[in-house]
Backbone as CSV, one residue per row, in Angstrom:
resi,resn,N_x,N_y,N_z,CA_x,CA_y,CA_z,C_x,C_y,C_z
1,MET,-49.639,0.761,-32.615,-50.490,-0.008,-33.663,-51.217,1.023,-34.842
2,CYS,-51.360,0.063,-35.558,-52.055,0.813,-36.859,-53.908,0.312,-36.583
3,GLU,-54.373,1.200,-37.428,-55.854,1.048,-37.558,-55.639,-0.643,-38.231
4,GLN,-56.903,-1.367,-38.123,-57.148,-2.813,-38.818,-57.795,-2.312,-39.876
5,GLU,-57.601,-3.289,-40.529,-58.249,-3.378,-41.987,-58.860,-4.579,-42.127
6,GLU,-60.219,-4.462,-42.927,-60.550,-5.663,-43.121,-60.297,-6.289,-44.534
7,VAL,-59.144,-7.323,-44.206,-58.661,-7.907,-45.315,-58.746,-9.369,-45.023
8,PRO,-59.561,-10.032,-45.722,-59.774,-11.626,-45.464,-58.778,-12.747,-45.023
9,PHE,-57.823,-13.188,-45.977,-56.770,-13.726,-45.449,-55.016,-13.891,-46.083
10,LEU,-54.251,-14.285,-45.149,-52.785,-13.848,-45.483,-52.524,-15.543,-45.595
11,TRP,-51.966,-15.837,-46.320,-51.333,-17.170,-46.546,-50.034,-17.045,-46.575
12,ILE,-49.220,-17.960,-45.673,-47.819,-17.997,-45.421,-47.664,-19.413,-46.090
13,SER,-47.139,-19.230,-47.532,-46.634,-20.708,-47.919,-45.113,-21.287,-47.457
14,GLY,-44.938,-22.427,-47.857,-43.827,-23.267,-47.602,-44.026,-23.928,-46.243
15,GLU,-42.903,-25.124,-46.090,-43.052,-25.882,-44.875,-42.080,-25.859,-43.802
16,SER,-42.238,-26.122,-42.595,-41.823,-25.505,-41.709,-42.115,-26.374,-40.430
17,ILE,-41.218,-26.718,-39.708,-41.591,-27.489,-38.370,-41.892,-26.576,-37.284
18,PHE,-41.613,-25.145,-37.541,-41.734,-24.157,-36.761,-43.513,-23.589,-37.034
19,VAL,-44.019,-23.019,-35.897,-45.262,-22.507,-36.041,-44.781,-21.345,-35.915
20,ARG,-45.510,-20.860,-37.388,-45.126,-19.196,-37.714,-46.539,-18.167,-37.905
21,PHE,-46.318,-17.186,-37.701,-47.394,-16.258,-37.766,-46.821,-15.191,-38.244
22,ALA,-47.719,-14.038,-38.837,-47.207,-12.828,-39.464,-48.091,-11.536,-38.930
23,VAL,-47.350,-10.464,-38.874,-47.246,-8.956,-38.309,-47.035,-8.231,-39.125
24,ARG,-48.375,-7.317,-39.460,-48.090,-6.242,-40.446,-47.302,-4.998,-39.724
25,LEU,-46.488,-4.551,-40.355,-45.457,-3.304,-39.907,-46.340,-2.435,-40.071
26,CYS,-46.798,-1.454,-39.573,-47.447,-0.292,-39.481,-46.756,1.280,-39.237
27,ASP,-45.482,0.734,-39.091,-44.450,2.169,-38.725,-43.471,2.282,-39.428
28,HIS,-42.498,3.230,-39.406,-41.273,2.887,-39.753,-39.823,2.579,-38.720
29,GLY,-40.338,2.320,-38.266,-39.040,1.662,-36.597,-38.236,1.101,-37.165
30,PHE,-38.158,0.158,-38.221,-37.142,-0.805,-39.049,-36.642,-0.491,-40.403
31,GLU,-36.750,0.678,-40.677,-36.361,1.010,-41.873,-34.987,0.963,-42.025
32,GLY,-34.452,0.902,-40.664,-32.661,0.734,-40.640,-32.229,-0.631,-40.983
33,LEU,-33.409,-1.398,-41.251,-32.934,-2.857,-41.220,-33.351,-3.453,-42.977
34,GLY,-34.406,-2.403,-43.520,-34.815,-2.625,-44.856,-36.350,-2.718,-44.892
35,PHE,-37.104,-2.680,-43.613,-38.399,-3.123,-43.676,-39.393,-2.014,-43.572
36,SER,-40.118,-1.733,-44.330,-40.998,-0.759,-44.701,-42.486,-1.156,-44.100
37,SER,-43.040,0.218,-43.903,-44.475,0.238,-43.665,-45.224,-0.753,-44.494
38,GLY,-46.220,-1.453,-43.730,-47.024,-2.251,-44.985,-46.468,-3.596,-45.084
39,ASP,-45.173,-4.090,-44.556,-44.724,-5.386,-44.762,-45.018,-6.123,-44.051
40,TYR,-45.103,-7.470,-44.055,-45.449,-8.449,-43.130,-44.427,-8.940,-42.815
41,LEU,-43.956,-9.033,-41.266,-43.163,-9.629,-40.833,-43.380,-11.407,-40.586
42,ILE,-42.558,-12.078,-40.862,-43.170,-13.326,-40.239,-42.150,-13.720,-39.199
43,PHE,-42.785,-14.475,-38.094,-42.126,-14.796,-37.169,-42.406,-16.424,-36.837
44,ALA,-41.279,-16.997,-35.973,-41.283,-18.448,-35.703,-41.597,-18.374,-34.142
45,HIS,-42.296,-19.071,-33.607,-42.398,-19.437,-32.256,-41.043,-19.643,-31.708
46,SER,-40.355,-19.116,-30.457,-39.299,-19.517,-30.173,-39.077,-19.222,-28.710
47,GLY,-37.731,-19.632,-28.158,-37.665,-18.866,-26.544,-36.725,-17.774,-26.685
48,TRP,-35.900,-17.749,-25.833,-35.005,-16.559,-25.809,-33.946,-16.464,-26.929
49,PRO,-33.649,-15.538,-27.906,-32.816,-15.507,-28.385,-31.656,-15.611,-28.164
50,THR,-30.414,-16.129,-28.714,-29.102,-15.943,-28.564,-28.021,-15.098,-29.505
51,LYS,-28.792,-14.414,-30.410,-28.181,-13.606,-31.274,-28.423,-12.480,-30.737
52,GLU,-27.345,-11.462,-30.833,-27.164,-9.885,-30.655,-28.306,-9.341,-31.486
53,GLY,-29.103,-8.226,-31.103,-29.901,-7.551,-32.194,-31.026,-8.476,-33.008
54,ALA,-31.352,-9.602,-31.940,-32.330,-10.314,-32.962,-33.780,-9.885,-32.953
55,VAL,-34.335,-9.610,-33.810,-35.776,-8.960,-34.192,-36.762,-10.082,-33.609
56,CYS,-37.689,-9.686,-32.523,-38.453,-10.464,-31.669,-39.902,-9.772,-31.572
57,PHE,-40.823,-10.569,-31.350,-42.363,-10.009,-31.229,-42.520,-10.218,-29.655
58,LEU,-42.659,-9.375,-28.994,-42.708,-9.405,-27.851,-44.025,-8.966,-27.066
59,ARG,-44.370,-9.603,-25.900,-45.702,-9.322,-25.062,-44.842,-8.672,-23.779
60,ILE,-45.426,-7.511,-23.726,-45.302,-6.943,-22.553,-46.577,-6.657,-21.540
61,GLY,-47.153,-7.521,-20.830,-48.290,-7.480,-20.104,-49.387,-7.676,-21.403
62,GLN,-50.739,-6.878,-21.189,-51.163,-6.964,-22.493,-50.827,-6.326,-23.868
63,GLU,-49.764,-5.554,-23.859,-49.186,-4.958,-25.222,-48.232,-6.078,-26.057
64,ALA,-48.535,-5.685,-27.274,-47.525,-6.728,-28.298,-46.555,-5.710,-29.113
65,ILE,-45.423,-5.816,-28.922,-44.541,-4.740,-29.859,-43.819,-6.017,-30.451
66,VAL,-42.713,-5.170,-31.788,-41.960,-5.641,-32.250,-40.658,-4.951,-32.189
67,ARG,-39.364,-5.674,-31.161,-38.536,-4.679,-30.945,-37.392,-5.928,-31.303
68,ARG,-36.238,-5.135,-31.450,-34.682,-5.691,-31.567,-34.366,-5.938,-29.941
69,ILE,-33.365,-7.069,-29.742,-33.302,-7.257,-28.465,-31.547,-7.216,-28.404
70,GLU,-31.010,-6.400,-27.857,-29.698,-6.336,-27.701,-29.418,-6.352,-25.994
71,ASP,-27.901,-6.794,-25.645,-27.582,-7.488,-24.664,-27.993,-8.540,-24.206
72,VAL,-28.689,-9.515,-25.119,-28.951,-10.743,-24.724,-29.110,-11.572,-23.519
73,PHE,-27.965,-11.597,-23.080,-27.251,-12.309,-21.936,-27.509,-11.375,-20.828
74,ALA,-27.831,-10.264,-20.865,-27.671,-9.497,-19.516,-29.530,-9.579,-18.926
75,MET,-29.363,-9.235,-17.382,-30.615,-9.633,-16.864,-31.978,-8.691,-17.442
76,GLU,-31.217,-7.160,-17.715,-32.178,-6.277,-18.091,-31.590,-5.731,-19.768
77,PRO,-32.161,-6.869,-20.656,-31.769,-6.411,-22.132,-32.270,-5.125,-22.868
78,LEU,-31.280,-4.414,-23.547,-32.125,-3.337,-24.266,-33.235,-3.654,-25.383
79,LEU,-34.344,-3.134,-25.356,-35.239,-3.598,-26.332,-35.324,-1.915,-27.114
80,SER,-35.216,-2.189,-28.364,-34.980,-1.145,-29.358,-35.699,-1.255,-30.631
81,VAL,-35.783,-0.090,-31.774,-35.787,-0.092,-32.935,-34.969,0.531,-33.731
82,THR,-34.955,0.487,-34.937,-33.640,1.332,-35.466,-33.989,2.783,-35.725
83,GLY,-32.929,3.323,-35.591,-33.359,5.148,-35.860,-33.798,5.360,-34.377
84,ASP,-34.402,6.703,-34.386,-34.874,7.165,-33.132,-36.371,6.950,-32.842
85,ARG,-37.468,6.111,-33.915,-38.801,6.490,-33.882,-39.475,5.982,-32.582
86,ALA,-38.990,5.452,-31.841,-39.379,5.097,-30.511,-38.341,4.617,-29.617
87,PRO,-38.609,5.401,-28.091,-37.501,5.043,-27.252,-37.131,3.751,-26.936
88,SER,-35.654,3.096,-26.615,-35.031,2.504,-26.383,-35.326,2.103,-24.846
89,ILE,-35.634,0.959,-24.187,-36.289,0.681,-22.930,-35.157,-0.659,-22.369
90,ARG,-34.852,-0.759,-21.300,-34.624,-1.669,-20.438,-35.366,-2.300,-19.537
91,LEU,-35.662,-3.711,-19.852,-36.819,-3.887,-18.937,-35.802,-5.680,-18.624
92,HIS,-36.173,-6.044,-17.288,-35.464,-7.308,-16.623,-36.412,-8.315,-17.454
93,ARG,-35.608,-9.374,-17.675,-36.204,-10.453,-18.685,-37.453,-11.146,-18.104
94,ASN,-37.954,-11.030,-16.720,-39.205,-11.652,-16.306,-40.326,-10.243,-16.506
95,GLU,-40.056,-9.392,-17.013,-40.950,-8.369,-17.555,-41.831,-8.781,-19.011
96,PHE,-41.203,-9.078,-19.485,-41.820,-9.443,-21.313,-41.396,-11.086,-21.456
97,ILE,-42.289,-11.526,-22.424,-42.205,-12.711,-22.926,-42.129,-12.610,-24.497
98,VAL,-41.026,-13.337,-24.952,-40.377,-13.725,-26.468,-41.548,-14.485,-26.843
99,GLN,-42.118,-14.081,-27.905,-43.193,-15.188,-28.379,-42.786,-15.609,-29.992
100,GLY,-41.822,-14.902,-30.608,-41.313,-15.374,-31.748,-40.067,-14.403,-32.286
101,GLN,-39.188,-15.289,-33.002,-37.839,-14.216,-33.727,-38.314,-14.065,-35.014
102,LEU,-37.859,-13.036,-35.466,-38.185,-12.935,-37.027,-37.296,-14.207,-37.880
103,VAL,-38.138,-14.595,-39.171,-37.360,-15.837,-39.815,-37.786,-15.450,-41.289
104,GLY,-38.382,-14.273,-41.496,-38.611,-13.982,-43.135,-39.654,-12.585,-43.142
105,VAL,-39.778,-12.079,-44.334,-40.698,-10.965,-44.704,-41.459,-11.181,-45.996
106,ILE,-42.582,-10.725,-45.924,-43.355,-10.499,-47.262,-43.659,-8.930,-47.587
107,ARG,-42.941,-8.835,-48.706,-42.972,-7.159,-48.714,-44.456,-6.928,-49.341
108,ALA,-44.861,-5.471,-48.776,-46.220,-5.219,-49.194,-46.547,-5.273,-50.536
109,ASN,-45.565,-5.080,-51.478,-45.773,-5.026,-52.804,-45.981,-6.265,-53.491
110,ASP,-45.110,-7.390,-52.547,-45.606,-8.753,-53.092,-46.646,-9.661,-52.630
111,VAL,-47.540,-8.941,-51.882,-48.452,-9.626,-51.633,-49.456,-9.855,-52.392
112,GLN,-50.240,-10.984,-52.372,-51.129,-11.534,-53.565,-52.158,-12.286,-52.799
113,TRP,-53.314,-11.449,-52.922,-54.732,-11.896,-52.372,-54.995,-12.962,-52.964
114,VAL,-56.056,-13.951,-52.461,-56.491,-14.934,-53.250,-57.776,-15.324,-52.414
115,VAL,-58.586,-16.008,-53.089,-59.738,-16.453,-52.307,-59.653,-17.744,-52.305
116,SER,-59.520,-18.159,-51.037,-59.441,-19.665,-50.547,-59.890,-19.726,-49.017
117,GLN,-60.292,-21.080,-48.928,-60.805,-20.759,-47.552,-60.001,-22.241,-46.981
118,GLU,-59.267,-23.089,-47.536,-58.538,-24.191,-47.252,-56.851,-23.372,-46.724
119,ALA,-56.553,-23.829,-45.574,-55.239,-23.705,-44.847,-55.155,-22.487,-44.526
120,SER,-55.925,-21.329,-44.600,-55.765,-19.979,-44.018,-56.482,-19.744,-43.009
121,LEU,-55.674,-18.493,-42.583,-56.266,-17.873,-41.066,-56.373,-16.588,-41.395
122,PRO,-58.003,-16.187,-40.486,-58.131,-14.961,-40.871,-57.039,-13.918,-40.503
123,LEU,-56.833,-12.824,-41.085,-56.238,-11.772,-40.857,-56.102,-11.372,-39.501
124,SER,-57.269,-11.026,-39.217,-57.632,-10.254,-38.109,-57.197,-11.302,-36.575
125,THR,-56.708,-12.632,-36.745,-56.212,-13.381,-35.788,-54.533,-12.991,-35.772
126,PHE,-53.825,-12.322,-36.598,-52.427,-11.648,-36.365,-52.757,-10.397,-35.939
127,PRO,-51.923,-10.289,-35.166,-51.473,-8.755,-34.402,-50.654,-7.874,-35.514
128,THR,-51.345,-6.718,-35.362,-50.837,-5.560,-36.089,-50.018,-4.942,-35.297
129,VAL,-48.618,-4.325,-35.691,-48.022,-3.387,-34.805,-47.336,-2.382,-35.654
């Protein structure tokens, strides 16, 4: 986890039937997929992924992490990042919860901060990983 910054709001525009949330990436664990530290990963609430290597927002007890899920049909799938930034782990499906699957990214360089109270959520309500 990275240190929290005081930023007022992050607006995720667009229409979708899915509930979406943003997570600010604070390390280099997904550079192999083209994501950089400071990018905002956009997740849609979902169930278990059916695609190998899906990038997912996971809850393991009180901890929140972003990992790729490999061997998605196994009882103990592999949770990994690209490269060797963090060790891969195998956990039984009952030991973690998939709270969202990656549906988009907002690049750190493309973030525009606006002053608006309408339809915005405080960034502090979004987890950072």
